[in-house]
C-alpha positions in Angstrom: 178.1 -29.2 -41.6 179.1 -25.7 -39.6 178.1 -25.1 -35.7 176.2 -22.6 -37.3 174.7 -24.7 -40.0 173.8 -27.3 -37.5 172.1 -24.4 -34.8 170.2 -23.5 -38.0 169.2 -26.5 -38.6 168.3 -27.3 -35.1 165.8 -24.3 -35.0 164.7 -25.5 -38.1 163.8 -28.8 -37.2 161.8 -26.9 -33.5 160.2 -25.0 -36.0 158.7 -28.0 -38.2 155.0 -28.5 -38.0 153.9 -31.7 -36.8 151.3 -33.8 -38.5 149.1 -34.3 -35.7 147.5 -30.7 -35.6 145.5 -31.3 -39.1 144.3 -35.3 -38.0 140.9 -35.4 -39.1 137.4 -36.4 -37.0 134.3 -35.0 -37.3 134.0 -35.2 -33.7 137.2 -33.7 -32.5 136.3 -30.9 -35.1 132.9 -30.9 -33.7 133.6 -30.7 -30.2 136.4 -27.7 -30.6 134.1 -25.5 -32.6 131.4 -26.2 -30.3 133.5 -25.6 -26.9 137.2 -23.9 -27.4 135.6 -20.3 -27.6 138.9 -19.3 -27.9 139.5 -20.5 -31.2 136.4 -20.1 -32.7 132.9 -21.2 -31.7 129.5 -20.2 -29.9 129.1 -17.2 -28.0 126.1 -14.9 -26.7 126.3 -12.2 -28.2 122.6 -9.3 -27.2 121.0 -8.3 -30.1 118.5 -4.8 -28.9 116.7 -4.8 -31.8 115.0 -8.2 -31.0 115.3 -7.5 -27.3 117.3 -10.9 -27.0 119.4 -13.3 -26.8 121.1 -14.6 -29.8 124.1 -17.4 -31.1 127.8 -16.1 -33.4 129.5 -18.2 -34.1 133.0 -16.9 -35.8 134.3 -17.8 -38.7 136.8 -15.9 -38.5 138.9 -17.2 -35.7 138.1 -20.5 -37.2 138.9 -19.5 -41.2 142.5 -18.4 -40.2 143.8 -20.9 -38.2 146.0 -23.4 -39.9 144.8 -27.1 -38.0 141.2 -25.9 -37.7 141.3 -25.1 -41.4 142.8 -27.6 -42.4 140.7 -29.9 -40.0 137.6 -28.5 -42.1 139.2 -29.2 -45.8 139.7 -33.0 -44.8 136.1 -33.1 -43.6 134.8 -31.3 -46.5 137.1 -32.6 -49.7 135.5 -36.1 -48.7 132.1 -34.4 -49.3 132.4 -33.0 -52.9 131.2 -35.1 -55.5 133.2 -37.3 -57.7 131.2 -35.6 -60.2 132.7 -31.9 -59.6 135.0 -30.4 -61.3 135.7 -27.3 -60.4 135.0 -25.4 -56.8 133.9 -21.9 -56.8 133.9 -19.6 -54.2 132.3 -16.1 -53.7 133.7 -13.9 -51.3 137.2 -13.9 -48.8 135.9 -16.3 -46.1 134.6 -19.2 -48.3 137.8 -18.6 -50.4 140.0 -19.3 -48.0 137.7 -22.0 -47.6 137.2 -23.4 -50.6 141.6 -23.3 -51.3 141.6 -25.8 -48.5 139.3 -27.8 -50.1 140.7 -27.3 -53.2 144.3 -28.1 -52.2 142.6 -31.5 -50.8 140.9 -32.3 -53.7 143.1 -31.1 -56.3 140.4 -29.7 -58.2 141.0 -26.2 -59.7 139.0 -23.0 -58.4 136.7 -20.7 -59.5 136.5 -16.9 -57.6 134.1 -15.1 -57.6 135.5 -11.2 -59.6 135.4 -8.4 -56.9 135.4 -5.9 -60.0 132.9 -7.4 -61.7 129.9 -9.1 -59.7 128.5 -12.5 -60.6 131.4 -13.4 -62.6 134.3 -15.9 -62.4 137.7 -15.9 -63.3 139.1 -19.5 -63.8 138.4 -22.0 -65.8 134.7 -22.5 -66.8 133.9 -23.6 -69.7 129.3 -24.4 -70.9 128.7 -27.8 -68.9 131.2 -27.2 -65.9 130.0 -29.2 -63.2 130.7 -27.1 -60.0 130.5 -27.1 -56.4 129.6 -24.1 -54.6 132.0 -23.1 -51.0 130.3 -21.4 -48.6 131.1 -20.8 -45.0 128.4 -20.5 -43.0 125.2 -20.0 -44.4 122.6 -18.7 -43.1 119.3 -17.6 -45.3 121.4 -18.9 -47.9 120.9 -15.8 -50.5 124.7 -15.2 -51.0 124.3 -19.1 -52.1 121.7 -18.8 -53.9 123.3 -15.2 -55.8 126.3 -17.1 -56.2 125.1 -20.2 -57.8 122.5 -18.4 -60.3 125.7 -17.0 -61.7 127.5 -19.9 -62.1 124.6 -21.5 -63.9 124.0 -18.0 -65.7 128.1 -18.8 -67.2 127.2 -22.1 -68.3 127.8 -24.3 -65.4 126.3 -27.2 -63.8 125.7 -26.4 -60.0 126.0 -29.4 -58.5 125.9 -29.1 -54.6 126.4 -26.1 -52.2 128.8 -27.1 -49.3 129.9 -25.3 -46.0 131.0 -25.7 -43.1 127.7 -24.8 -41.2 124.3 -24.7 -41.7 122.8 -22.0 -39.7 119.3 -23.6 -40.3 118.1 -20.6 -40.5 115.6 -21.3 -43.7 119.4 -21.7 -46.4 118.0 -25.2 -47.3 114.9 -24.4 -48.6 115.4 -21.7 -50.4 117.6 -23.4 -51.8 115.6 -26.8 -52.8 113.3 -24.2 -54.5 116.5 -24.0 -57.3 117.2 -27.2 -57.5 120.2 -26.6 -54.8 121.1 -29.8 -52.6 122.9 -28.2 -49.4 125.3 -29.8 -47.9 126.7 -28.9 -45.0 129.7 -30.4 -41.9 128.0 -29.6 -39.3 124.6 -27.9 -38.4 123.7 -25.5 -35.5 121.7 -28.6 -33.6 124.6 -30.4 -33.9 127.5 -28.0 -32.3 124.7 -27.0 -30.0 124.7 -30.3 -28.7 126.5 -31.9 -25.9 128.1 -34.6 -25.1 126.1 -37.3 -23.9 122.8 -35.7 -24.9 120.4 -36.7 -27.1 119.9 -35.1 -30.3 117.0 -32.0 -30.2 
């Protein structure tokens, strides 16, 4: 190999990604999401309309970073039902997460069609068993709308899978439509301090 080739080869090796940033354990990811504000987590911001502090989870800082996205996807992939045949997503953030989960599971994606709201592109047939992937679930209205659209298209929606349940009524709303919400984390879990008893 020429000197230039060796130099390029050396540069390539130095830039190669190691497997370590993508190692997934639930406890480590929980601590990272809850505590490292520079890479996604909780910050406090004032809501003048209600004159109180509200917690805000910056999902974009989480979902835009390959290491965190891959770790979350690996953990969520283990939660996908064995009966699931397709993953469905309805927005850009959930598409990032859904794509990462699809790569872990080998399941195909159903993508929401922005030009035709309520429709999905991809291989969707009557009776297809689908898990709807959401990033952050708050009230559950968006997830409910997506699940209903999938049902109208003939899919059997198994459940809603999300990174974080903000615990603001989504589980109850979805249960009213016979839909189970399965979250990798709840807000209560992220707010717990190490060694603190669950609230």
